[in-house]
VEXDREN-2710 file (C-alpha; in Angstrom, 1 decimal):
% VEXDREN-2710
k/r/px/py/pz
1/UNK/0.0/0.0/-0.1
2/UNK/1.2/3.3/-0.8
3/UNK/0.0/6.5/1.0
4/UNK/0.7/10.1/-0.1
5/UNK/1.8/12.5/2.6
6/UNK/2.6/16.2/1.9
7/UNK/5.3/16.4/-0.8
8/UNK/6.3/12.5/-0.5
9/UNK/4.9/9.0/-0.3
10/UNK/5.0/6.2/2.4
11/UNK/4.7/2.6/1.3
12/UNK/3.8/-0.4/3.5
13/UNK/4.1/-4.1/2.5
14/UNK/2.2/-6.9/3.8
15/UNK/3.3/-10.6/3.7
16/UNK/0.3/-12.9/4.1
17/UNK/2.0/-16.1/4.6
18/UNK/3.9/-15.0/7.7
19/UNK/1.4/-12.3/8.6
20/UNK/3.8/-9.5/8.9
21/UNK/3.7/-5.9/8.0
22/UNK/6.8/-3.6/7.2
23/UNK/7.5/-0.4/8.8
24/UNK/6.7/2.6/6.9
25/UNK/9.1/3.0/4.0
26/UNK/9.4/6.6/2.4
27/UNK/10.3/7.6/-1.0
28/UNK/10.2/3.9/-2.6
29/UNK/11.4/3.8/-6.0
30/UNK/11.2/0.2/-7.1
31/UNK/10.2/-3.1/-5.4
32/UNK/11.4/-6.6/-6.0
33/UNK/8.7/-8.8/-4.2
34/UNK/10.4/-12.1/-5.2
35/UNK/13.5/-11.1/-3.3
36/UNK/11.9/-8.9/-0.9
37/UNK/14.1/-5.6/-2.0
38/UNK/13.3/-2.2/-2.3
39/UNK/15.0/0.7/-3.8
40/UNK/14.5/4.1/-1.8
41/UNK/15.8/7.7/-2.2
42/UNK/17.9/8.3/0.7
43/UNK/19.1/12.1/0.4
44/UNK/21.2/12.1/-2.8
45/UNK/21.7/8.4/-3.1
46/UNK/19.6/5.3/-3.8
47/UNK/19.7/2.8/-1.0
48/UNK/18.7/-0.8/-1.8
49/UNK/17.1/-2.4/1.3
50/UNK/15.8/-5.6/2.5
51/UNK/11.8/-5.2/2.6
52/UNK/11.1/-6.1/6.2
53/UNK/14.2/-5.6/8.1
54/UNK/15.4/-2.4/6.5
55/UNK/19.2/-3.5/6.3
56/UNK/21.0/-2.0/3.4
57/UNK/22.5/-4.5/0.9
58/UNK/23.5/-1.7/-1.6
59/UNK/24.0/2.1/-2.0
60/UNK/24.3/3.9/-5.2
61/UNK/25.9/7.3/-5.2
62/UNK/26.0/8.7/-8.7
63/UNK/26.8/12.2/-10.3
64/UNK/23.0/12.9/-10.5
65/UNK/21.6/16.1/-12.3
66/UNK/21.0/18.9/-10.2
67/UNK/17.6/19.0/-8.2
68/UNK/15.6/16.6/-6.6
69/UNK/16.8/12.8/-6.9
70/UNK/13.3/11.8/-8.1
71/UNK/13.7/14.2/-10.9
72/UNK/17.0/12.9/-11.8
73/UNK/15.9/9.4/-12.1
74/UNK/14.2/8.6/-15.4
75/UNK/13.4/5.0/-14.7
76/UNK/14.2/2.5/-12.4
77/UNK/13.1/-1.5/-11.9
78/UNK/14.1/-4.8/-10.6
79/UNK/14.7/-7.3/-13.6
80/UNK/13.5/-10.8/-13.4
81/UNK/17.4/-11.7/-13.7
82/UNK/18.0/-10.2/-10.3
83/UNK/19.5/-6.9/-11.8
84/UNK/18.5/-3.5/-11.3
85/UNK/18.0/-1.1/-14.0
86/UNK/18.7/2.4/-13.6
87/UNK/18.2/5.2/-15.9
88/UNK/19.1/8.9/-14.8
89/UNK/20.3/12.2/-16.0
90/UNK/24.1/12.7/-15.2
91/UNK/25.3/16.3/-14.1
92/UNK/24.6/19.6/-15.1
93/UNK/24.5/18.6/-18.7
94/UNK/21.7/16.1/-17.8
95/UNK/23.3/13.6/-20.0
96/UNK/21.1/10.3/-19.9
97/UNK/22.6/7.2/-18.6
98/UNK/21.4/3.7/-18.0
99/UNK/22.9/1.1/-16.0
100/UNK/22.2/-2.5/-15.3
101/UNK/23.7/-3.3/-11.7
102/UNK/23.8/-6.8/-9.9
103/UNK/22.2/-6.7/-6.4
104/UNK/22.9/-9.1/-3.7
105/UNK/20.6/-9.8/-0.9
106/UNK/23.3/-10.2/1.5
107/UNK/23.3/-7.0/3.8
108/UNK/26.6/-4.9/3.4
109/UNK/29.1/-4.3/6.1
110/UNK/29.4/-0.9/7.1
END
């Protein structure tokens, strides 16, 4: 479920099999239900997290176009082959870039 609040969105996820509800997840950009991953805007980065625990598995820092992160990202989705496809505008020149990234479900160490 996604709720619009003010200038953003908050998403909740429910798993019927185990009857669990995720904490509220703000600024969700993409969801991989099969692997239980979400991509979220986190400041000027995209954080990929485990859906229910919220543990970070990847962090994407790029030379995004100036302005809000959502405006710089033109498309983002998880592919069936477990990769994340990310299209965005790079830098002040707003050059279009597309990347396909392998995302592990193992939380990264800080």
